[in-house]
C-alpha positions, 0 to 999 in steps of 0.5 A: 499500499502506498504511503499516505500523502498526507498534508502540504502546506505551500509557504512556510512563513508564520502562517505555514508554521501556525497551521503545522503546529496546530494540526499536531496539537489537535492529534493529527499524526500524518505526514505534514510538509511545510514548503517555502521559497526562502532557505529559512524556517519560519520567522517573524516579519513584522520586526523587519520594518521596525526594531530589527531595522533599528537593532533592538531585535536580535536576528535570532529572536526572529525565529519561533522555532528552530529546524530541529524543533520542526523535525521534532514534531514530524514536520518536514521542512522543504526550504529554498524550494518555490512552488510553481503549479497546482494540479487539483485533478491529481491532488498535486503541486509541482516545484520548480526543480521539476518534483511533483509532491502529492497531497491528501489536503493542501493549504495554500499560504504563499502570502504576498509580495511587494509591488514595484513600480514600472518606471524608468530606473526601477532596477537600478541598484540602491532601489530596494523593496522590503519583504524578506529577512535578506532584504531587511539585512541589506537595507539596515546596512545601507540605512546606516551607511547612508547616515554616516556619509550624511546622505537621504533616503528616498521612500516611495509610498507612505503607507505602514512600511513606508512610514515605519522605515521613515521613523527608523531613518530618522532614529538612525540619523539618515535624512529622508524623503517620502513620496506619496500621491495621496494626501497624507500618510496611511491615508487608505487605513486611517483616513485623512484626518488622522494622517494629517496628524501623523504627517505632522508628528513625522514632519517634527522629527525631520521627515520630508514629505512630498504628498500628492506626488508619485515617483516618475523615475529613478536616476543614476550612473551604476547605482540610484542617485536621485528620485524624480516626482511626477511633479517635477522635482529631483530628490538626490539620495543614496538609497531608495525604497519603494514600499507601494504595498504588496499583491497576493503571491498566486501566480503559481495558481494560474490555470489551477481552477481558482479564481484569482480576483484578489488573492485566493478566495475562500469561504468562512471555514477556509475552504476554496472552491476545489476539493481539499484546497484551503487557503489563509493569511495574506493570500486569501480573501475572506467574508469579514462579518462585523459583530453585532450583525448590523454591519454588511459582510464584505470579502476582504484580504488582510495582510497583517501578523494577527491574521497570519497567525489566526487564520491558518489555525482555523484552516488546520482544524478543518483540514482535520474535518472540523467545521471552525468558522474564522470570524475573529475582529482584525487586529493590526499595528504599527510602531513609529518612533515612540507611537504605538498604533493599534487598529481593531475592526476594518473599514474601507469607508467610513461616515464619521470620525470621532477622536479623543485626544491628538497625536501631540498629546501622545495618546489618541483614540479614534472611532470610525462609524458606519451609520451609528455603528463602529466599524473600526477603532484606533489606539495610539499608545492606549494598550489597555483600551484594546480589549474594549475597543475590540468589544465595542466594534459593531455597537452603536454608542452614543456619539457624545460619549464616544468623544468624551475622554471622562466616559471610560470605554468599559462603561460604553460596554455596559450601557450601549445606546 
Protein backbone atom coordinates (compact mmCIF):
# COMPACT_ATOMS: atom_id res chain seq x y z
CA UNK A 1 0.00 0.00 0.00
CA UNK A 2 1.33 3.44 -0.95
CA UNK A 3 2.20 5.77 1.90
CA UNK A 4 -0.29 8.52 2.66
CA UNK A 5 0.51 11.81 0.93
CA UNK A 6 -0.60 13.70 4.03
CA UNK A 7 -1.09 17.44 4.36
CA UNK A 8 1.05 19.76 2.26
CA UNK A 9 1.41 23.40 3.26
CA UNK A 10 2.56 25.70 0.45
CA UNK A 11 4.27 28.61 2.18
CA UNK A 12 6.73 28.45 5.09
CA UNK A 13 6.06 31.75 6.80
CA UNK A 14 4.40 32.23 10.17
CA UNK A 15 1.06 31.24 8.62
CA UNK A 16 2.45 27.89 7.50
CA UNK A 17 4.10 27.28 10.85
CA UNK A 18 0.90 28.16 12.69
CA UNK A 19 -1.08 25.66 10.63
CA UNK A 20 1.49 22.87 10.98
CA UNK A 21 1.74 23.22 14.74
CA UNK A 22 -2.05 23.41 15.10
CA UNK A 23 -2.38 20.15 13.17
CA UNK A 24 -0.07 18.45 15.66
CA UNK A 25 -1.84 19.99 18.66
CA UNK A 26 -5.15 18.73 17.29
CA UNK A 27 -3.78 15.19 17.20
CA UNK A 28 -3.02 14.73 13.51
CA UNK A 29 -0.35 12.05 13.20
CA UNK A 30 0.09 11.89 9.44
CA UNK A 31 2.76 13.48 7.25
CA UNK A 32 3.05 17.28 7.20
CA UNK A 33 5.21 18.92 4.55
CA UNK A 34 5.94 22.64 4.82
CA UNK A 35 7.36 24.15 1.62
CA UNK A 36 9.00 27.59 1.50
CA UNK A 37 10.80 29.58 -1.17
CA UNK A 38 13.28 31.07 1.32
CA UNK A 39 16.09 28.89 2.64
CA UNK A 40 15.08 29.76 6.20
CA UNK A 41 12.60 28.28 8.67
CA UNK A 42 9.50 30.37 9.43
CA UNK A 43 10.25 33.77 10.98
CA UNK A 44 8.44 36.89 12.15
CA UNK A 45 8.25 39.65 9.52
CA UNK A 46 6.78 42.62 11.48
CA UNK A 47 10.10 43.53 13.19
CA UNK A 48 11.87 43.80 9.82
CA UNK A 49 10.59 47.37 9.31
CA UNK A 50 10.84 48.32 12.99
CA UNK A 51 12.96 46.81 15.79
CA UNK A 52 15.22 44.77 13.51
CA UNK A 53 16.15 47.77 11.36
CA UNK A 54 16.95 49.75 14.50
CA UNK A 55 19.09 46.95 15.88
CA UNK A 56 16.80 46.47 18.87
CA UNK A 57 15.74 42.92 17.91
CA UNK A 58 18.47 40.28 17.45
CA UNK A 59 18.04 38.13 14.37
CA UNK A 60 17.72 34.98 16.42
CA UNK A 61 14.56 36.27 18.09
CA UNK A 62 12.77 36.39 14.75
CA UNK A 63 12.57 32.58 14.63
CA UNK A 64 9.92 31.02 16.92
CA UNK A 65 11.32 27.51 16.30
CA UNK A 66 14.54 25.95 15.07
CA UNK A 67 14.62 23.45 12.22
CA UNK A 68 15.30 20.77 14.81
CA UNK A 69 12.16 21.67 16.75
CA UNK A 70 10.05 21.29 13.61
CA UNK A 71 11.69 17.94 12.95
CA UNK A 72 10.90 16.85 16.51
CA UNK A 73 7.22 17.48 15.76
CA UNK A 74 7.40 15.45 12.57
CA UNK A 75 7.01 18.53 10.36
CA UNK A 76 9.10 18.12 7.22
CA UNK A 77 10.60 21.42 6.04
CA UNK A 78 11.30 21.82 2.33
CA UNK A 79 13.15 25.13 2.31
CA UNK A 80 14.52 27.00 -0.69
CA UNK A 81 11.84 25.31 -2.83
CA UNK A 82 9.44 27.36 -4.93
CA UNK A 83 5.99 26.01 -5.83
CA UNK A 84 5.13 26.53 -9.50
CA UNK A 85 1.89 24.71 -10.24
CA UNK A 86 -1.22 23.18 -8.71
CA UNK A 87 -2.84 20.18 -10.41
CA UNK A 88 -6.09 19.88 -8.47
CA UNK A 89 -7.30 16.85 -10.44
CA UNK A 90 -4.14 14.91 -9.57
CA UNK A 91 -4.00 16.28 -6.02
CA UNK A 92 -0.41 17.38 -6.54
CA UNK A 93 1.76 20.47 -6.69
CA UNK A 94 4.95 21.02 -8.67
CA UNK A 95 8.20 22.65 -7.58
CA UNK A 96 10.64 24.73 -9.62
CA UNK A 97 13.05 21.78 -9.42
CA UNK A 98 10.57 19.70 -11.44
CA UNK A 99 9.54 17.52 -8.52
CA UNK A 100 5.86 16.70 -8.04
CA UNK A 101 4.50 16.40 -4.51
CA UNK A 102 1.13 14.69 -3.95
CA UNK A 103 -1.23 15.77 -1.19
CA UNK A 104 -4.36 14.50 0.54
CA UNK A 105 -5.12 18.07 1.61
CA UNK A 106 -3.38 21.28 0.59
CA UNK A 107 -3.17 24.55 2.49
CA UNK A 108 -2.12 27.60 0.47
CA UNK A 109 -0.29 30.19 2.59
CA UNK A 110 2.16 31.62 0.06
CA UNK A 111 1.55 35.10 1.43
CA UNK A 112 2.29 38.24 -0.53
CA UNK A 113 5.11 39.92 -2.39
CA UNK A 114 6.08 43.59 -2.73
CA UNK A 115 4.69 45.62 -5.59
CA UNK A 116 7.27 47.39 -7.74
CA UNK A 117 7.18 50.53 -9.86
CA UNK A 118 7.22 50.28 -13.64
CA UNK A 119 9.23 53.49 -14.10
CA UNK A 120 12.64 54.24 -15.63
CA UNK A 121 15.54 53.28 -13.38
CA UNK A 122 13.50 50.95 -11.14
CA UNK A 123 16.10 48.19 -11.58
CA UNK A 124 19.07 50.36 -10.52
CA UNK A 125 21.19 49.05 -7.62
CA UNK A 126 20.18 50.82 -4.44
CA UNK A 127 16.46 50.71 -5.27
CA UNK A 128 15.12 48.26 -2.73
CA UNK A 129 11.94 46.61 -1.48
CA UNK A 130 11.38 45.13 1.97
CA UNK A 131 9.74 41.79 2.55
CA UNK A 132 12.38 39.19 3.45
CA UNK A 133 15.02 38.92 6.14
CA UNK A 134 17.75 39.12 3.49
CA UNK A 135 16.28 42.39 2.22
CA UNK A 136 16.04 43.75 5.77
CA UNK A 137 19.68 42.86 6.47
CA UNK A 138 20.82 44.75 3.39
CA UNK A 139 18.56 47.72 4.08
CA UNK A 140 19.79 48.01 7.68
CA UNK A 141 23.40 48.21 6.50
CA UNK A 142 22.67 50.73 3.77
CA UNK A 143 20.61 53.04 6.00
CA UNK A 144 23.52 53.24 8.43
CA UNK A 145 25.99 53.84 5.61
CA UNK A 146 23.72 56.57 4.25
CA UNK A 147 23.48 58.20 7.68
CA UNK A 148 27.26 58.04 8.17
CA UNK A 149 27.91 59.84 4.87
CA UNK A 150 25.19 62.47 5.32
CA UNK A 151 23.11 61.02 2.49
CA UNK A 152 19.38 60.79 2.01
CA UNK A 153 16.98 57.87 1.81
CA UNK A 154 14.04 58.30 -0.58
CA UNK A 155 10.92 56.24 0.12
CA UNK A 156 8.16 55.72 -2.42
CA UNK A 157 4.95 55.14 -0.48
CA UNK A 158 3.61 56.36 2.85
CA UNK A 159 1.81 53.24 4.02
CA UNK A 160 2.75 51.03 6.97
CA UNK A 161 6.18 49.96 5.69
CA UNK A 162 7.10 53.35 4.26
CA UNK A 163 6.36 55.30 7.43
CA UNK A 164 7.90 52.71 9.75
CA UNK A 165 11.11 52.74 7.74
CA UNK A 166 11.05 56.55 7.58
CA UNK A 167 10.90 56.63 11.38
CA UNK A 168 13.82 54.18 11.59
CA UNK A 169 15.87 56.30 9.18
CA UNK A 170 15.46 59.37 11.35
CA UNK A 171 16.25 57.44 14.52
CA UNK A 172 19.42 56.14 12.85
CA UNK A 173 20.41 59.64 11.74
CA UNK A 174 19.64 59.45 8.02
CA UNK A 175 17.85 62.20 6.12
CA UNK A 176 14.67 60.88 4.51
CA UNK A 177 12.09 62.01 1.96
CA UNK A 178 8.80 60.18 1.49
CA UNK A 179 6.95 60.53 -1.82
CA UNK A 180 3.23 59.69 -1.69
CA UNK A 181 0.48 60.26 -4.29
CA UNK A 182 -2.24 60.61 -1.65
CA UNK A 183 -2.70 63.62 0.60
CA UNK A 184 -1.53 62.08 3.88
CA UNK A 185 0.52 59.16 5.26
CA UNK A 186 -1.45 55.94 5.79
CA UNK A 187 -4.52 57.64 4.36
CA UNK A 188 -6.02 54.42 2.97
CA UNK A 189 -5.89 52.73 6.36
CA UNK A 190 -6.56 55.63 8.73
CA UNK A 191 -8.16 58.39 6.67
CA UNK A 192 -7.06 61.96 5.90
CA UNK A 193 -7.67 63.43 9.38
CA UNK A 194 -5.47 60.96 11.29
CA UNK A 195 -3.08 60.91 8.35
CA UNK A 196 -2.63 64.68 8.64
CA UNK A 197 -1.78 64.32 12.35
CA UNK A 198 0.74 61.61 11.47
CA UNK A 199 2.26 63.80 8.75
CA UNK A 200 2.88 66.62 11.22
CA UNK A 201 4.33 64.18 13.76
CA UNK A 202 6.87 62.95 11.20
CA UNK A 203 7.69 66.44 9.94
CA UNK A 204 8.48 67.53 13.49
CA UNK A 205 11.06 64.73 13.55
CA UNK A 206 12.72 65.74 10.32
CA UNK A 207 10.95 63.67 7.67
CA UNK A 208 10.37 65.49 4.39
CA UNK A 209 6.98 64.56 2.96
CA UNK A 210 6.14 65.18 -0.69
CA UNK A 211 2.42 64.44 -0.71
CA UNK A 212 0.24 64.42 -3.79
CA UNK A 213 3.18 63.25 -5.90
CA UNK A 214 4.26 59.89 -7.24
CA UNK A 215 7.62 58.60 -8.42
CA UNK A 216 8.17 59.16 -12.15
CA UNK A 217 11.72 57.79 -12.38
CA UNK A 218 14.89 56.78 -10.58
CA UNK A 219 18.13 58.25 -11.89
CA UNK A 220 21.76 57.22 -11.52
CA UNK A 221 24.86 55.89 -13.23
CA UNK A 222 25.44 52.39 -11.91
CA UNK A 223 23.46 53.10 -8.73
CA UNK A 224 20.45 55.18 -7.77
CA UNK A 225 21.37 58.82 -7.18
CA UNK A 226 18.01 60.59 -7.37
CA UNK A 227 14.25 60.19 -7.47
CA UNK A 228 12.22 62.26 -9.92
CA UNK A 229 8.63 62.93 -8.81
CA UNK A 230 5.53 63.22 -10.95
CA UNK A 231 5.60 66.94 -10.16
CA UNK A 232 9.06 67.28 -11.71
CA UNK A 233 11.11 67.57 -8.51
CA UNK A 234 14.48 65.83 -8.39
CA UNK A 235 15.42 64.42 -4.98
CA UNK A 236 19.08 63.36 -4.60
CA UNK A 237 19.42 60.14 -2.61
CA UNK A 238 21.92 57.43 -1.80
CA UNK A 239 19.26 54.77 -1.24
CA UNK A 240 15.64 54.32 -2.31
CA UNK A 241 12.92 52.07 -0.92
CA UNK A 242 9.81 51.17 -2.89
CA UNK A 243 7.01 50.63 -0.35
CA UNK A 244 3.87 50.84 -2.48
CA UNK A 245 2.08 47.82 -1.06
CA UNK A 246 2.01 44.11 -1.75
CA UNK A 247 0.10 41.72 -3.95
CA UNK A 248 -0.94 38.14 -3.15
CA UNK A 249 1.58 35.52 -4.28
CA UNK A 250 -0.76 33.61 -6.59
CA UNK A 251 1.00 33.46 -9.97
CA UNK A 252 1.77 29.77 -9.46
CA UNK A 253 -2.00 29.13 -9.20
CA UNK A 254 -2.88 30.44 -12.67
CA UNK A 255 -4.75 27.72 -14.54
CA UNK A 256 -5.48 25.72 -11.40
CA UNK A 257 -9.21 26.35 -11.48
CA UNK A 258 -9.13 28.89 -8.66
CA UNK A 259 -10.57 32.35 -9.32
CA UNK A 260 -7.88 34.85 -8.37
CA UNK A 261 -9.41 38.33 -8.44
CA UNK A 262 -7.72 39.44 -5.22
CA UNK A 263 -5.91 36.48 -3.77
CA UNK A 264 -7.49 33.07 -3.23
CA UNK A 265 -11.19 33.29 -2.34
CA UNK A 266 -12.26 31.15 0.62
CA UNK A 267 -15.41 30.75 2.67
CA UNK A 268 -15.69 31.31 6.42
CA UNK A 269 -14.07 27.89 7.00
CA UNK A 270 -11.04 28.73 4.80
CA UNK A 271 -12.17 26.31 2.08
CA UNK A 272 -11.50 27.14 -1.57
CA UNK A 273 -13.66 26.05 -4.47
CA UNK A 274 -11.34 23.07 -5.06
CA UNK A 275 -11.77 19.81 -3.18
CA UNK A 276 -9.27 19.38 -0.37
CA UNK A 277 -7.67 22.80 -0.94
CA UNK A 278 -7.70 25.51 1.74
CA UNK A 279 -6.08 28.95 1.97
CA UNK A 280 -5.28 31.40 4.76
CA UNK A 281 -3.17 34.43 5.67
CA UNK A 282 -2.13 37.24 3.31
CA UNK A 283 -3.06 35.24 0.23
CA UNK A 284 -6.67 34.51 1.23
CA UNK A 285 -9.72 36.63 0.41
CA UNK A 286 -12.35 35.86 3.05
CA UNK A 287 -15.84 37.01 4.13
CA UNK A 288 -15.56 39.38 7.09
CA UNK A 289 -18.81 39.76 9.02
CA UNK A 290 -18.44 42.61 11.56
CA UNK A 291 -19.76 41.75 15.03
CA UNK A 292 -23.34 42.58 15.85
CA UNK A 293 -24.81 41.67 12.49
CA UNK A 294 -25.82 45.23 11.57
CA UNK A 295 -22.89 46.03 9.28
CA UNK A 296 -22.66 44.25 5.93
CA UNK A 297 -20.37 41.29 5.32
CA UNK A 298 -17.65 42.05 2.80
CA UNK A 299 -14.85 40.08 1.21
CA UNK A 300 -11.47 41.25 2.46
CA UNK A 301 -7.81 40.28 2.29
CA UNK A 302 -5.77 41.35 5.31
CA UNK A 303 -1.98 41.53 5.27
CA UNK A 304 -1.20 41.57 8.96
CA UNK A 305 0.50 39.30 11.50
CA UNK A 306 -2.57 38.54 13.61
CA UNK A 307 -4.49 37.25 10.61
CA UNK A 308 -1.47 35.24 9.42
CA UNK A 309 -1.29 33.56 12.82
CA UNK A 310 -4.98 33.00 13.60
CA UNK A 311 -6.62 32.15 10.29
CA UNK A 312 -4.34 29.14 9.60
CA UNK A 313 -5.36 27.71 12.98
CA UNK A 314 -8.97 27.61 11.78
CA UNK A 315 -7.92 26.17 8.42
CA UNK A 316 -5.92 23.42 10.14
CA UNK A 317 -8.87 22.34 12.29
CA UNK A 318 -11.09 22.17 9.23
CA UNK A 319 -8.49 20.23 7.26
CA UNK A 320 -9.03 17.56 9.92
CA UNK A 321 -12.79 17.50 9.40
CA UNK A 322 -13.82 20.31 11.71
CA UNK A 323 -16.30 23.07 11.00
CA UNK A 324 -14.62 26.02 12.70
CA UNK A 325 -15.55 29.50 11.46
CA UNK A 326 -13.02 32.29 11.11
CA UNK A 327 -14.80 35.25 12.66
CA UNK A 328 -12.15 37.21 14.53
CA UNK A 329 -12.18 41.00 14.63
CA UNK A 330 -9.14 42.11 12.58
CA UNK A 331 -6.23 43.54 14.54
CA UNK A 332 -3.13 45.28 13.22
CA UNK A 333 -0.50 47.66 14.54
CA UNK A 334 2.38 49.94 13.64
CA UNK A 335 5.34 51.27 15.64
CA UNK A 336 6.70 54.69 14.66
CA UNK A 337 9.11 56.47 17.02
CA UNK A 338 7.43 56.24 20.43
CA UNK A 339 3.98 55.78 18.88
CA UNK A 340 2.24 52.41 19.16
CA UNK A 341 -0.70 52.49 16.75
CA UNK A 342 -3.18 49.63 17.29
CA UNK A 343 -6.25 49.15 15.11
CA UNK A 344 -9.22 46.82 15.53
CA UNK A 345 -12.04 46.16 13.11
CA UNK A 346 -11.88 47.03 9.45
CA UNK A 347 -13.31 49.91 7.46
CA UNK A 348 -12.60 50.74 3.83
CA UNK A 349 -15.15 53.55 4.02
CA UNK A 350 -16.72 55.34 6.96
CA UNK A 351 -19.20 58.14 7.45
CA UNK A 352 -17.96 59.73 10.65
CA UNK A 353 -14.76 59.97 12.65
CA UNK A 354 -14.83 60.67 16.40
CA UNK A 355 -11.56 61.24 18.24
CA UNK A 356 -10.27 61.59 21.77
CA UNK A 357 -6.90 63.30 22.13
CA UNK A 358 -4.26 64.10 19.50
CA UNK A 359 -0.89 62.71 18.51
CA UNK A 360 0.68 65.84 20.00
CA UNK A 361 -0.75 64.73 23.35
CA UNK A 362 0.97 61.40 22.90
CA UNK A 363 -2.28 59.42 23.13
CA UNK A 364 -5.27 59.17 20.83
CA UNK A 365 -8.39 57.08 20.37
CA UNK A 366 -10.37 57.29 17.13
CA UNK A 367 -13.68 55.69 16.22
CA UNK A 368 -14.67 55.08 12.59
CA UNK A 369 -18.45 54.92 12.26
CA UNK A 370 -20.65 53.51 9.52
CA UNK A 371 -24.10 54.80 10.28
CA UNK A 372 -24.22 54.74 14.08
CA UNK A 373 -21.98 51.69 14.49
CA UNK A 374 -18.26 51.46 15.11
CA UNK A 375 -16.64 49.70 12.14
CA UNK A 376 -13.03 50.29 13.23
CA UNK A 377 -11.15 51.88 16.10
CA UNK A 378 -7.62 53.17 16.56
CA UNK A 379 -5.69 53.44 19.81
CA UNK A 380 -2.35 55.27 19.96
CA UNK A 381 -0.26 54.55 23.07
CA UNK A 382 -3.38 53.22 24.80
CA UNK A 383 -2.70 49.45 25.05
CA UNK A 384 -5.14 48.99 27.93
CA UNK A 385 -7.96 50.20 25.71
CA UNK A 386 -7.48 47.43 23.15
CA UNK A 387 -9.79 44.83 24.73
CA UNK A 388 -12.78 47.18 25.17
CA UNK A 389 -12.19 48.62 21.70
CA UNK A 390 -12.43 45.15 20.17
CA UNK A 391 -15.69 44.57 22.00
CA UNK A 392 -17.04 47.93 20.86
CA UNK A 393 -16.63 47.09 17.16
CA UNK A 394 -20.12 46.61 15.71
CA UNK A 395 -21.88 48.45 18.55
CA UNK A 396 -23.62 51.84 18.42
CA UNK A 397 -22.70 53.86 21.54
CA UNK A 398 -23.80 57.45 22.10
CA UNK A 399 -21.49 59.63 19.91
CA UNK A 400 -21.22 62.24 22.66
CA UNK A 401 -19.95 59.57 25.04
CA UNK A 402 -17.46 58.34 22.46
CA UNK A 403 -16.03 61.84 22.18
CA UNK A 404 -15.88 62.42 25.94
CA UNK A 405 -12.52 61.28 27.40
CA UNK A 406 -14.10 61.28 30.85
CA UNK A 407 -16.30 58.34 29.84
CA UNK A 408 -14.42 55.06 30.18
CA UNK A 409 -14.69 52.72 27.21
CA UNK A 410 -15.67 49.82 29.44
CA UNK A 411 -18.60 51.89 30.63
CA UNK A 412 -19.81 52.16 27.01
CA UNK A 413 -19.94 48.38 26.83
CA UNK A 414 -22.18 48.27 29.84
CA UNK A 415 -24.65 50.80 28.47
CA UNK A 416 -25.00 50.53 24.69
CA UNK A 417 -27.42 53.03 23.24
